[in-house]
HTML snippet that shows the backbone in 3Dmol.js (N, CA, C, O; Angstrom):
<script src="https://3Dmol.org/build/3Dmol-min.js"></script>
<div id="view" style="width:600px;height:400px;position:relative"></div>
<script>
const pdb = `
ATOM      1  N   CYS A   1     -35.194  14.057  81.540  1.00  0.00           N
ATOM      2  CA  CYS A   1     -34.744  15.296  81.939  1.00  0.00           C
ATOM      3  C   CYS A   1     -36.158  16.277  82.224  1.00  0.00           C
ATOM      4  O   CYS A   1     -37.313  15.919  81.991  1.00  0.00           O
ATOM      5  N   SER A   2     -35.823  17.313  82.668  1.00  0.00           N
ATOM      6  CA  SER A   2     -36.953  18.507  83.062  1.00  0.00           C
ATOM      7  C   SER A   2     -37.202  19.089  81.440  1.00  0.00           C
ATOM      8  O   SER A   2     -36.445  18.955  80.478  1.00  0.00           O
ATOM      9  N   ARG A   3     -38.375  19.695  81.496  1.00  0.00           N
ATOM     10  CA  ARG A   3     -38.797  20.320  80.350  1.00  0.00           C
ATOM     11  C   ARG A   3     -37.855  21.697  80.128  1.00  0.00           C
ATOM     12  O   ARG A   3     -37.644  21.985  78.950  1.00  0.00           O
ATOM     13  N   SER A   4     -37.431  22.332  80.871  1.00  0.00           N
ATOM     14  CA  SER A   4     -36.730  23.592  80.777  1.00  0.00           C
ATOM     15  C   SER A   4     -35.374  22.958  80.124  1.00  0.00           C
ATOM     16  O   SER A   4     -34.898  23.516  79.135  1.00  0.00           O
ATOM     17  N   ARG A   5     -34.721  21.742  80.696  1.00  0.00           N
ATOM     18  CA  ARG A   5     -33.585  21.146  80.311  1.00  0.00           C
ATOM     19  C   ARG A   5     -33.705  20.868  78.627  1.00  0.00           C
ATOM     20  O   ARG A   5     -33.081  21.346  77.680  1.00  0.00           O
ATOM     21  N   GLN A   6     -34.825  19.850  78.713  1.00  0.00           N
ATOM     22  CA  GLN A   6     -35.082  19.463  77.343  1.00  0.00           C
ATOM     23  C   GLN A   6     -35.098  20.787  76.274  1.00  0.00           C
ATOM     24  O   GLN A   6     -34.330  20.763  75.312  1.00  0.00           O
ATOM     25  N   SER A   7     -35.827  21.710  76.445  1.00  0.00           N
ATOM     26  CA  SER A   7     -35.886  22.958  75.610  1.00  0.00           C
ATOM     27  C   SER A   7     -34.601  23.414  75.387  1.00  0.00           C
ATOM     28  O   SER A   7     -34.251  23.545  74.214  1.00  0.00           O
ATOM     29  N   LEU A   8     -33.731  23.717  76.387  1.00  0.00           N
ATOM     30  CA  LEU A   8     -32.317  24.072  76.105  1.00  0.00           C
ATOM     31  C   LEU A   8     -31.444  23.242  75.420  1.00  0.00           C
ATOM     32  O   LEU A   8     -30.483  23.668  74.780  1.00  0.00           O
ATOM     33  N   ASN A   9     -31.794  21.865  75.550  1.00  0.00           N
ATOM     34  CA  ASN A   9     -30.803  20.967  74.782  1.00  0.00           C
ATOM     35  C   ASN A   9     -31.414  21.206  73.146  1.00  0.00           C
ATOM     36  O   ASN A   9     -30.588  21.233  72.233  1.00  0.00           O
ATOM     37  N   LEU A  10     -32.630  21.346  72.892  1.00  0.00           N
ATOM     38  CA  LEU A  10     -33.005  21.613  71.460  1.00  0.00           C
ATOM     39  C   LEU A  10     -32.455  22.916  70.993  1.00  0.00           C
ATOM     40  O   LEU A  10     -31.779  22.874  69.966  1.00  0.00           O
ATOM     41  N   LEU A  11     -32.612  23.945  71.515  1.00  0.00           N
ATOM     42  CA  LEU A  11     -32.012  25.181  71.438  1.00  0.00           C
ATOM     43  C   LEU A  11     -30.347  25.105  71.057  1.00  0.00           C
ATOM     44  O   LEU A  11     -29.825  25.631  70.073  1.00  0.00           O
ATOM     45  N   ILE A  12     -29.755  24.413  71.969  1.00  0.00           N
ATOM     46  CA  ILE A  12     -28.315  24.352  71.784  1.00  0.00           C
ATOM     47  C   ILE A  12     -28.099  23.545  70.533  1.00  0.00           C
ATOM     48  O   ILE A  12     -27.375  23.925  69.613  1.00  0.00           O
ATOM     49  N   THR A  13     -28.759  22.417  70.547  1.00  0.00           N
ATOM     50  CA  THR A  13     -28.316  21.516  69.249  1.00  0.00           C
ATOM     51  C   THR A  13     -28.664  22.067  67.960  1.00  0.00           C
ATOM     52  O   THR A  13     -27.963  21.766  66.994  1.00  0.00           O
ATOM     53  N   MET A  14     -29.664  22.842  67.817  1.00  0.00           N
ATOM     54  CA  MET A  14     -30.041  23.420  66.575  1.00  0.00           C
ATOM     55  C   MET A  14     -29.120  24.620  66.494  1.00  0.00           C
ATOM     56  O   MET A  14     -28.672  24.789  65.360  1.00  0.00           O
ATOM     57  N   THR A  15     -28.765  25.398  67.298  1.00  0.00           N
ATOM     58  CA  THR A  15     -27.814  26.581  67.039  1.00  0.00           C
ATOM     59  C   THR A  15     -26.517  25.969  66.732  1.00  0.00           C
ATOM     60  O   THR A  15     -25.710  26.498  65.968  1.00  0.00           O
ATOM     61  N   LEU A  16     -26.294  24.713  67.404  1.00  0.00           N
ATOM     62  CA  LEU A  16     -24.781  24.247  66.815  1.00  0.00           C
ATOM     63  C   LEU A  16     -24.889  23.659  65.568  1.00  0.00           C
ATOM     64  O   LEU A  16     -23.875  23.595  64.873  1.00  0.00           O
ATOM     65  N   GLY A  17     -25.941  23.218  65.160  1.00  0.00           N
ATOM     66  CA  GLY A  17     -26.339  22.777  63.846  1.00  0.00           C
ATOM     67  C   GLY A  17     -26.213  23.860  62.672  1.00  0.00           C
ATOM     68  O   GLY A  17     -25.709  23.667  61.566  1.00  0.00           O
ATOM     69  N   GLY A  18     -26.758  24.990  63.137  1.00  0.00           N
ATOM     70  CA  GLY A  18     -26.568  26.007  62.327  1.00  0.00           C
ATOM     71  C   GLY A  18     -25.167  26.578  62.064  1.00  0.00           C
ATOM     72  O   GLY A  18     -24.889  27.183  61.029  1.00  0.00           O
ATOM     73  N   LEU A  19     -24.190  26.320  63.190  1.00  0.00           N
ATOM     74  CA  LEU A  19     -23.113  26.893  63.128  1.00  0.00           C
ATOM     75  C   LEU A  19     -22.183  25.726  62.184  1.00  0.00           C
ATOM     76  O   LEU A  19     -21.179  25.990  61.522  1.00  0.00           O
ATOM     77  N   TRP A  20     -22.699  24.666  62.309  1.00  0.00           N
ATOM     78  CA  TRP A  20     -22.101  23.582  61.487  1.00  0.00           C
ATOM     79  C   TRP A  20     -21.916  23.784  60.051  1.00  0.00           C
ATOM     80  O   TRP A  20     -20.965  23.443  59.348  1.00  0.00           O
ATOM     81  N   HIS A  21     -23.212  24.526  59.674  1.00  0.00           N
ATOM     82  CA  HIS A  21     -23.256  25.052  58.187  1.00  0.00           C
ATOM     83  C   HIS A  21     -22.225  25.974  57.906  1.00  0.00           C
ATOM     84  O   HIS A  21     -21.725  25.978  56.781  1.00  0.00           O
ATOM     85  N   GLY A  22     -21.800  26.838  58.873  1.00  0.00           N
ATOM     86  CA  GLY A  22     -21.130  27.911  58.501  1.00  0.00           C
ATOM     87  C   GLY A  22     -20.699  28.717  59.747  1.00  0.00           C
ATOM     88  O   GLY A  22     -21.372  28.596  60.770  1.00  0.00           O
ATOM     89  N   ALA A  23     -19.580  29.563  59.730  1.00  0.00           N
ATOM     90  CA  ALA A  23     -19.578  30.119  60.923  1.00  0.00           C
ATOM     91  C   ALA A  23     -19.852  31.515  60.663  1.00  0.00           C
ATOM     92  O   ALA A  23     -18.919  32.318  60.682  1.00  0.00           O
ATOM     93  N   ALA A  24     -21.122  31.913  60.405  1.00  0.00           N
ATOM     94  CA  ALA A  24     -21.760  33.204  60.147  1.00  0.00           C
ATOM     95  C   ALA A  24     -22.838  33.323  60.908  1.00  0.00           C
ATOM     96  O   ALA A  24     -23.422  32.381  61.443  1.00  0.00           O
ATOM     97  N   GLY A  25     -23.231  34.859  61.006  1.00  0.00           N
ATOM     98  CA  GLY A  25     -24.431  35.213  61.797  1.00  0.00           C
ATOM     99  C   GLY A  25     -25.647  34.805  61.524  1.00  0.00           C
ATOM    100  O   GLY A  25     -26.487  34.734  62.421  1.00  0.00           O
ATOM    101  N   HIS A  26     -25.947  34.451  60.150  1.00  0.00           N
ATOM    102  CA  HIS A  26     -27.142  34.090  59.537  1.00  0.00           C
ATOM    103  C   HIS A  26     -27.378  32.774  59.995  1.00  0.00           C
ATOM    104  O   HIS A  26     -28.499  32.467  60.400  1.00  0.00           O
ATOM    105  N   PHE A  27     -26.146  31.700  59.969  1.00  0.00           N
ATOM    106  CA  PHE A  27     -26.443  30.561  60.160  1.00  0.00           C
ATOM    107  C   PHE A  27     -26.886  30.162  61.683  1.00  0.00           C
ATOM    108  O   PHE A  27     -27.715  29.315  62.017  1.00  0.00           O
ATOM    109  N   LEU A  28     -26.104  31.008  62.500  1.00  0.00           N
ATOM    110  CA  LEU A  28     -26.292  31.050  63.822  1.00  0.00           C
ATOM    111  C   LEU A  28     -27.906  31.506  64.122  1.00  0.00           C
ATOM    112  O   LEU A  28     -28.562  30.861  64.939  1.00  0.00           O
ATOM    113  N   LEU A  29     -28.378  32.435  63.544  1.00  0.00           N
ATOM    114  CA  LEU A  29     -29.699  32.864  63.719  1.00  0.00           C
ATOM    115  C   LEU A  29     -30.731  31.688  63.252  1.00  0.00           C
ATOM    116  O   LEU A  29     -31.814  31.442  63.784  1.00  0.00           O
ATOM    117  N   TRP A  30     -30.193  31.069  62.223  1.00  0.00           N
ATOM    118  CA  TRP A  30     -31.040  30.089  61.619  1.00  0.00           C
ATOM    119  C   TRP A  30     -31.265  28.934  62.774  1.00  0.00           C
ATOM    120  O   TRP A  30     -32.358  28.431  63.036  1.00  0.00           O
ATOM    121  N   GLY A  31     -30.079  28.629  63.378  1.00  0.00           N
ATOM    122  CA  GLY A  31     -30.205  27.558  64.418  1.00  0.00           C
ATOM    123  C   GLY A  31     -31.054  28.041  65.706  1.00  0.00           C
ATOM    124  O   GLY A  31     -31.739  27.248  66.352  1.00  0.00           O
ATOM    125  N   ILE A  32     -30.952  29.355  66.008  1.00  0.00           N
ATOM    126  CA  ILE A  32     -31.768  29.514  67.116  1.00  0.00           C
ATOM    127  C   ILE A  32     -33.092  29.797  66.484  1.00  0.00           C
ATOM    128  O   ILE A  32     -34.020  29.563  67.258  1.00  0.00           O
ATOM    129  N   TYR A  33     -33.398  30.163  65.488  1.00  0.00           N
ATOM    130  CA  TYR A  33     -34.898  30.385  65.033  1.00  0.00           C
ATOM    131  C   TYR A  33     -35.642  28.939  65.243  1.00  0.00           C
ATOM    132  O   TYR A  33     -36.669  28.696  65.876  1.00  0.00           O
ATOM    133  N   HIS A  34     -34.820  28.096  64.532  1.00  0.00           N
ATOM    134  CA  HIS A  34     -35.555  26.706  64.390  1.00  0.00           C
ATOM    135  C   HIS A  34     -35.470  25.956  65.754  1.00  0.00           C
ATOM    136  O   HIS A  34     -36.395  25.208  66.072  1.00  0.00           O
ATOM    137  N   GLY A  35     -34.258  26.151  66.674  1.00  0.00           N
ATOM    138  CA  GLY A  35     -34.722  25.611  67.985  1.00  0.00           C
ATOM    139  C   GLY A  35     -35.887  26.180  68.613  1.00  0.00           C
ATOM    140  O   GLY A  35     -36.669  25.476  69.253  1.00  0.00           O
ATOM    141  N   GLY A  36     -36.034  27.364  68.467  1.00  0.00           N
ATOM    142  CA  GLY A  36     -37.033  28.088  69.127  1.00  0.00           C
ATOM    143  C   GLY A  36     -38.400  27.519  68.601  1.00  0.00           C
ATOM    144  O   GLY A  36     -39.320  27.363  69.403  1.00  0.00           O
ATOM    145  N   LEU A  37     -38.541  27.234  67.398  1.00  0.00           N
ATOM    146  CA  LEU A  37     -39.624  26.745  66.812  1.00  0.00           C
ATOM    147  C   LEU A  37     -39.861  25.062  67.419  1.00  0.00           C
ATOM    148  O   LEU A  37     -40.956  24.541  67.634  1.00  0.00           O
ATOM    149  N   LEU A  38     -38.953  24.635  67.548  1.00  0.00           N
ATOM    150  CA  LEU A  38     -39.009  23.188  67.978  1.00  0.00           C
ATOM    151  C   LEU A  38     -39.425  23.483  69.620  1.00  0.00           C
ATOM    152  O   LEU A  38     -40.368  22.844  70.086  1.00  0.00           O
ATOM    153  N   MET A  39     -38.805  24.318  70.350  1.00  0.00           N
ATOM    154  CA  MET A  39     -39.336  24.502  71.675  1.00  0.00           C
ATOM    155  C   MET A  39     -40.984  24.596  71.708  1.00  0.00           C
ATOM    156  O   MET A  39     -41.760  23.800  72.237  1.00  0.00           O
ATOM    157  N   ILE A  40     -41.261  25.712  71.040  1.00  0.00           N
ATOM    158  CA  ILE A  40     -42.809  26.074  70.966  1.00  0.00           C
ATOM    159  C   ILE A  40     -43.539  24.608  70.446  1.00  0.00           C
ATOM    160  O   ILE A  40     -44.522  24.187  71.055  1.00  0.00           O
ATOM    161  N   HIS A  41     -43.070  23.990  69.465  1.00  0.00           N
ATOM    162  CA  HIS A  41     -43.808  22.780  68.977  1.00  0.00           C
ATOM    163  C   HIS A  41     -43.836  21.622  70.193  1.00  0.00           C
ATOM    164  O   HIS A  41     -44.785  20.871  70.418  1.00  0.00           O
ATOM    165  N   LYS A  42     -42.735  21.657  70.823  1.00  0.00           N
ATOM    166  CA  LYS A  42     -42.874  20.471  72.052  1.00  0.00           C
ATOM    167  C   LYS A  42     -43.987  21.104  73.268  1.00  0.00           C
ATOM    168  O   LYS A  42     -44.742  20.339  73.868  1.00  0.00           O
ATOM    169  N   GLU A  43     -43.971  22.332  73.486  1.00  0.00           N
ATOM    170  CA  GLU A  43     -44.751  22.718  74.432  1.00  0.00           C
ATOM    171  C   GLU A  43     -46.366  22.606  73.827  1.00  0.00           C
ATOM    172  O   GLU A  43     -47.263  22.243  74.588  1.00  0.00           O
ATOM    173  N   PHE A  44     -46.619  22.915  72.542  1.00  0.00           N
ATOM    174  CA  PHE A  44     -47.839  22.881  72.076  1.00  0.00           C
ATOM    175  C   PHE A  44     -48.288  21.359  72.290  1.00  0.00           C
ATOM    176  O   PHE A  44     -49.249  21.053  72.995  1.00  0.00           O
ATOM    177  N   ASN A  45     -47.489  20.443  71.607  1.00  0.00           N
ATOM    178  CA  ASN A  45     -47.918  19.221  71.955  1.00  0.00           C
ATOM    179  C   ASN A  45     -47.910  18.729  73.256  1.00  0.00           C
ATOM    180  O   ASN A  45     -48.569  17.691  73.306  1.00  0.00           O
ATOM    181  N   ARG A  46     -47.473  19.023  74.248  1.00  0.00           N
ATOM    182  CA  ARG A  46     -47.694  18.690  75.620  1.00  0.00           C
ATOM    183  C   ARG A  46     -49.155  19.444  76.123  1.00  0.00           C
ATOM    184  O   ARG A  46     -49.862  18.961  77.008  1.00  0.00           O
ATOM    185  N   THR A  47     -49.441  20.583  75.470  1.00  0.00           N
ATOM    186  CA  THR A  47     -50.700  21.306  76.104  1.00  0.00           C
ATOM    187  C   THR A  47     -51.756  20.456  75.463  1.00  0.00           C
ATOM    188  O   THR A  47     -52.614  19.926  76.169  1.00  0.00           O
ATOM    189  N   VAL A  48     -51.737  20.284  74.041  1.00  0.00           N
ATOM    190  CA  VAL A  48     -52.832  19.916  73.042  1.00  0.00           C
ATOM    191  C   VAL A  48     -53.152  18.421  73.628  1.00  0.00           C
ATOM    192  O   VAL A  48     -54.311  18.021  73.734  1.00  0.00           O
ATOM    193  N   SER A  49     -51.986  17.613  74.007  1.00  0.00           N
ATOM    194  CA  SER A  49     -52.493  16.272  74.289  1.00  0.00           C
ATOM    195  C   SER A  49     -53.372  16.240  75.256  1.00  0.00           C
ATOM    196  O   SER A  49     -54.055  15.218  75.322  1.00  0.00           O
ATOM    197  N   LYS A  50     -53.595  17.272  76.217  1.00  0.00           N
ATOM    198  CA  LYS A  50     -54.723  17.144  77.355  1.00  0.00           C
ATOM    199  C   LYS A  50     -55.996  17.300  76.553  1.00  0.00           C
ATOM    200  O   LYS A  50     -57.002  16.994  77.193  1.00  0.00           O
ATOM    201  N   VAL A  51     -56.177  17.657  75.447  1.00  0.00           N
ATOM    202  CA  VAL A  51     -57.360  17.942  74.823  1.00  0.00           C
ATOM    203  C   VAL A  51     -57.762  16.950  73.969  1.00  0.00           C
ATOM    204  O   VAL A  51     -57.170  16.907  72.891  1.00  0.00           O
ATOM    205  N   SER A  52     -58.785  15.988  74.219  1.00  0.00           N
ATOM    206  CA  SER A  52     -58.782  14.823  73.290  1.00  0.00           C
ATOM    207  C   SER A  52     -59.585  15.224  71.838  1.00  0.00           C
ATOM    208  O   SER A  52     -59.469  14.480  70.864  1.00  0.00           O
ATOM    209  N   LEU A  53     -60.270  16.259  71.788  1.00  0.00           N
ATOM    210  CA  LEU A  53     -60.758  16.715  70.710  1.00  0.00           C
ATOM    211  C   LEU A  53     -59.723  17.174  69.490  1.00  0.00           C
ATOM    212  O   LEU A  53     -59.604  16.722  68.351  1.00  0.00           O
ATOM    213  N   VAL A  54     -59.027  18.241  70.170  1.00  0.00           N
ATOM    214  CA  VAL A  54     -57.878  18.700  69.446  1.00  0.00           C
ATOM    215  C   VAL A  54     -56.721  17.808  68.871  1.00  0.00           C
ATOM    216  O   VAL A  54     -56.005  18.011  67.890  1.00  0.00           O
ATOM    217  N   THR A  55     -56.742  16.811  69.719  1.00  0.00           N
ATOM    218  CA  THR A  55     -55.713  15.704  69.361  1.00  0.00           C
ATOM    219  C   THR A  55     -56.275  14.742  68.083  1.00  0.00           C
ATOM    220  O   THR A  55     -55.637  14.257  67.148  1.00  0.00           O
ATOM    221  N   LYS A  56     -57.544  14.666  68.369  1.00  0.00           N
ATOM    222  CA  LYS A  56     -58.280  13.824  67.314  1.00  0.00           C
ATOM    223  C   LYS A  56     -58.050  14.868  65.851  1.00  0.00           C
ATOM    224  O   LYS A  56     -57.493  14.499  64.817  1.00  0.00           O
ATOM    225  N   PHE A  57     -58.450  15.789  66.024  1.00  0.00           N
ATOM    226  CA  PHE A  57     -58.172  16.618  64.596  1.00  0.00           C
ATOM    227  C   PHE A  57     -56.856  16.763  63.947  1.00  0.00           C
ATOM    228  O   PHE A  57     -56.738  16.848  62.725  1.00  0.00           O
ATOM    229  N   LEU A  58     -55.754  16.794  64.869  1.00  0.00           N
ATOM    230  CA  LEU A  58     -54.459  17.200  64.438  1.00  0.00           C
ATOM    231  C   LEU A  58     -53.972  15.362  63.915  1.00  0.00           C
ATOM    232  O   LEU A  58     -53.069  15.219  63.091  1.00  0.00           O
ATOM    233  N   GLU A  59     -54.498  14.465  64.349  1.00  0.00           N
ATOM    234  CA  GLU A  59     -54.115  13.241  63.805  1.00  0.00           C
ATOM    235  C   GLU A  59     -54.933  12.794  62.344  1.00  0.00           C
ATOM    236  O   GLU A  59     -54.637  11.910  61.540  1.00  0.00           O
ATOM    237  N   SER A  60     -55.990  13.693  62.337  1.00  0.00           N
ATOM    238  CA  SER A  60     -56.739  13.499  60.977  1.00  0.00           C
ATOM    239  C   SER A  60     -55.972  13.921  59.698  1.00  0.00           C
ATOM    240  O   SER A  60     -54.978  14.635  59.829  1.00  0.00           O
ATOM    241  N   LYS A  61     -56.323  13.576  58.638  1.00  0.00           N
ATOM    242  CA  LYS A  61     -55.990  14.062  57.255  1.00  0.00           C
ATOM    243  C   LYS A  61     -55.753  15.746  57.171  1.00  0.00           C
ATOM    244  O   LYS A  61     -54.745  16.356  56.816  1.00  0.00           O
ATOM    245  N   PRO A  62     -57.048  16.254  57.626  1.00  0.00           N
ATOM    246  CA  PRO A  62     -57.092  17.774  57.441  1.00  0.00           C
ATOM    247  C   PRO A  62     -56.189  18.508  58.597  1.00  0.00           C
ATOM    248  O   PRO A  62     -55.819  19.674  58.461  1.00  0.00           O
ATOM    249  N   GLY A  63     -55.851  17.668  59.819  1.00  0.00           N
ATOM    250  CA  GLY A  63     -55.212  18.146  60.830  1.00  0.00           C
ATOM    251  C   GLY A  63     -53.622  18.352  60.199  1.00  0.00           C
ATOM    252  O   GLY A  63     -52.993  19.408  60.137  1.00  0.00           O
ATOM    253  N   HIS A  64     -53.228  17.105  59.793  1.00  0.00           N
ATOM    254  CA  HIS A  64     -51.949  17.283  59.075  1.00  0.00           C
ATOM    255  C   HIS A  64     -52.012  18.310  58.006  1.00  0.00           C
ATOM    256  O   HIS A  64     -50.934  18.894  57.893  1.00  0.00           O
ATOM    257  N   LEU A  65     -52.815  18.666  57.287  1.00  0.00           N
ATOM    258  CA  LEU A  65     -52.666  19.595  56.085  1.00  0.00           C
ATOM    259  C   LEU A  65     -52.475  20.917  56.932  1.00  0.00           C
ATOM    260  O   LEU A  65     -51.522  21.667  56.725  1.00  0.00           O
ATOM    261  N   VAL A  66     -53.411  21.155  57.875  1.00  0.00           N
ATOM    262  CA  VAL A  66     -53.072  22.433  58.676  1.00  0.00           C
ATOM    263  C   VAL A  66     -51.828  22.631  59.220  1.00  0.00           C
ATOM    264  O   VAL A  66     -51.248  23.711  59.120  1.00  0.00           O
ATOM    265  N   ALA A  67     -51.252  21.432  59.935  1.00  0.00           N
ATOM    266  CA  ALA A  67     -49.873  21.572  60.476  1.00  0.00           C
ATOM    267  C   ALA A  67     -48.674  21.771  59.233  1.00  0.00           C
ATOM    268  O   ALA A  67     -47.667  22.467  59.361  1.00  0.00           O
ATOM    269  N   GLN A  68     -49.021  21.040  58.100  1.00  0.00           N
ATOM    270  CA  GLN A  68     -48.098  21.196  57.164  1.00  0.00           C
ATOM    271  C   GLN A  68     -48.107  22.845  56.517  1.00  0.00           C
ATOM    272  O   GLN A  68     -47.107  23.331  55.990  1.00  0.00           O
ATOM    273  N   ILE A  69     -49.441  23.597  56.670  1.00  0.00           N
ATOM    274  CA  ILE A  69     -49.492  24.668  56.196  1.00  0.00           C
ATOM    275  C   ILE A  69     -48.806  25.737  57.157  1.00  0.00           C
ATOM    276  O   ILE A  69     -48.273  26.786  56.794  1.00  0.00           O
ATOM    277  N   ILE A  70     -48.910  25.326  58.270  1.00  0.00           N
ATOM    278  CA  ILE A  70     -48.480  26.293  59.248  1.00  0.00           C
ATOM    279  C   ILE A  70     -46.962  26.031  59.384  1.00  0.00           C
ATOM    280  O   ILE A  70     -46.373  27.078  59.653  1.00  0.00           O
ATOM    281  N   THR A  71     -46.287  25.144  59.301  1.00  0.00           N
ATOM    282  CA  THR A  71     -44.769  24.848  59.005  1.00  0.00           C
ATOM    283  C   THR A  71     -44.219  25.711  57.980  1.00  0.00           C
ATOM    284  O   THR A  71     -43.242  26.447  58.120  1.00  0.00           O
ATOM    285  N   PHE A  72     -45.007  25.546  56.813  1.00  0.00           N
ATOM    286  CA  PHE A  72     -44.471  26.002  55.294  1.00  0.00           C
ATOM    287  C   PHE A  72     -44.541  27.605  55.667  1.00  0.00           C
ATOM    288  O   PHE A  72     -43.688  28.398  55.267  1.00  0.00           O
ATOM    289  N   HIS A  73     -45.596  27.957  56.434  1.00  0.00           N
ATOM    290  CA  HIS A  73     -45.464  29.542  56.635  1.00  0.00           C
ATOM    291  C   HIS A  73     -44.320  29.988  57.681  1.00  0.00           C
ATOM    292  O   HIS A  73     -43.741  31.070  57.580  1.00  0.00           O
ATOM    293  N   PHE A  74     -44.094  29.196  58.534  1.00  0.00           N
ATOM    294  CA  PHE A  74     -42.747  29.585  59.495  1.00  0.00           C
ATOM    295  C   PHE A  74     -41.971  29.626  58.691  1.00  0.00           C
ATOM    296  O   PHE A  74     -41.524  30.768  58.584  1.00  0.00           O
ATOM    297  N   ILE A  75     -41.432  28.754  57.847  1.00  0.00           N
ATOM    298  CA  ILE A  75     -40.148  28.394  57.011  1.00  0.00           C
ATOM    299  C   ILE A  75     -39.964  29.836  56.070  1.00  0.00           C
ATOM    300  O   ILE A  75     -39.014  30.617  56.016  1.00  0.00           O
ATOM    301  N   CYS A  76     -41.315  29.840  55.343  1.00  0.00           N
ATOM    302  CA  CYS A  76     -41.131  31.296  54.418  1.00  0.00           C
ATOM    303  C   CYS A  76     -40.959  32.349  55.144  1.00  0.00           C
ATOM    304  O   CYS A  76     -40.188  33.148  54.614  1.00  0.00           O
ATOM    305  N   VAL A  77     -41.399  32.695  56.221  1.00  0.00           N
ATOM    306  CA  VAL A  77     -40.944  33.790  57.098  1.00  0.00           C
ATOM    307  C   VAL A  77     -39.407  33.797  57.349  1.00  0.00           C
ATOM    308  O   VAL A  77     -38.693  34.777  57.139  1.00  0.00           O
ATOM    309  N   LYS A  78     -39.040  32.771  57.752  1.00  0.00           N
ATOM    310  CA  LYS A  78     -37.504  32.591  57.958  1.00  0.00           C
ATOM    311  C   LYS A  78     -36.820  32.967  56.673  1.00  0.00           C
ATOM    312  O   LYS A  78     -35.954  33.842  56.634  1.00  0.00           O
ATOM    313  N   PHE A  79     -37.137  32.435  55.847  1.00  0.00           N
ATOM    314  CA  PHE A  79     -36.408  32.810  54.580  1.00  0.00           C
ATOM    315  C   PHE A  79     -36.589  33.986  54.070  1.00  0.00           C
ATOM    316  O   PHE A  79     -35.654  34.383  53.375  1.00  0.00           O
ATOM    317  N   ALA A  80     -37.757  34.891  54.217  1.00  0.00           N
ATOM    318  CA  ALA A  80     -37.719  36.100  54.043  1.00  0.00           C
ATOM    319  C   ALA A  80     -36.801  37.067  55.106  1.00  0.00           C
ATOM    320  O   ALA A  80     -36.239  38.086  54.706  1.00  0.00           O
ATOM    321  N   LEU A  81     -36.738  36.641  56.395  1.00  0.00           N
ATOM    322  CA  LEU A  81     -35.781  37.344  57.125  1.00  0.00           C
ATOM    323  C   LEU A  81     -34.498  37.199  56.825  1.00  0.00           C
ATOM    324  O   LEU A  81     -33.669  38.097  56.975  1.00  0.00           O
ATOM    325  N   THR A  82     -34.200  35.837  56.295  1.00  0.00           N
ATOM    326  CA  THR A  82     -32.761  35.970  55.832  1.00  0.00           C
ATOM    327  C   THR A  82     -32.305  36.598  54.642  1.00  0.00           C
ATOM    328  O   THR A  82     -31.125  36.931  54.536  1.00  0.00           O
ATOM    329  N   LEU A  83     -33.161  36.797  53.706  1.00  0.00           N
ATOM    330  CA  LEU A  83     -33.142  37.535  52.554  1.00  0.00           C
ATOM    331  C   LEU A  83     -32.942  38.948  53.025  1.00  0.00           C
ATOM    332  O   LEU A  83     -31.964  39.595  52.650  1.00  0.00           O
ATOM    333  N   LEU A  84     -33.920  39.480  53.905  1.00  0.00           N
ATOM    334  CA  LEU A  84     -33.660  40.938  54.197  1.00  0.00           C
ATOM    335  C   LEU A  84     -32.613  41.288  55.013  1.00  0.00           C
ATOM    336  O   LEU A  84     -32.250  42.464  54.976  1.00  0.00           O
ATOM    337  N   THR A  85     -31.964  40.400  55.856  1.00  0.00           N
ATOM    338  CA  THR A  85     -30.776  40.648  56.471  1.00  0.00           C
ATOM    339  C   THR A  85     -29.460  40.472  55.627  1.00  0.00           C
ATOM    340  O   THR A  85     -28.383  41.002  55.901  1.00  0.00           O
ATOM    341  N   ASN A  86     -29.693  39.706  54.639  1.00  0.00           N
ATOM    342  CA  ASN A  86     -28.221  39.537  53.811  1.00  0.00           C
ATOM    343  C   ASN A  86     -28.288  40.568  52.788  1.00  0.00           C
ATOM    344  O   ASN A  86     -27.321  40.586  52.026  1.00  0.00           O
ATOM    345  N   THR A  87     -29.321  41.548  52.565  1.00  0.00           N
ATOM    346  CA  THR A  87     -29.050  42.582  51.591  1.00  0.00           C
ATOM    347  C   THR A  87     -28.509  43.827  52.201  1.00  0.00           C
ATOM    348  O   THR A  87     -28.232  44.793  51.489  1.00  0.00           O
TER     349      THR A  87
END
`;
const viewer = $3Dmol.createViewer("view");
viewer.addModel(pdb, "pdb");
viewer.setStyle({}, {cartoon: {color: "spectrum"}});
viewer.zoomTo();
viewer.render();
</script>
């Protein structure tokens, strides 16, 4: 399917996954947030795959470590936002 359709499918799937956890606004936002991050990840991979030097770095151990650190920080931001909106 097209890129836009794939992105929409990711967003819908993650939003429904959030609602599956409970019919509350914060679960809906959780799904939208993670769906958005997956959309960004897919576009990043498509763009980076055209640059061999970046691809080689991301496939190395330091590249994996950088990716894990970035993912950790995105998740921490979401947890902080969740705590702020639930109080």
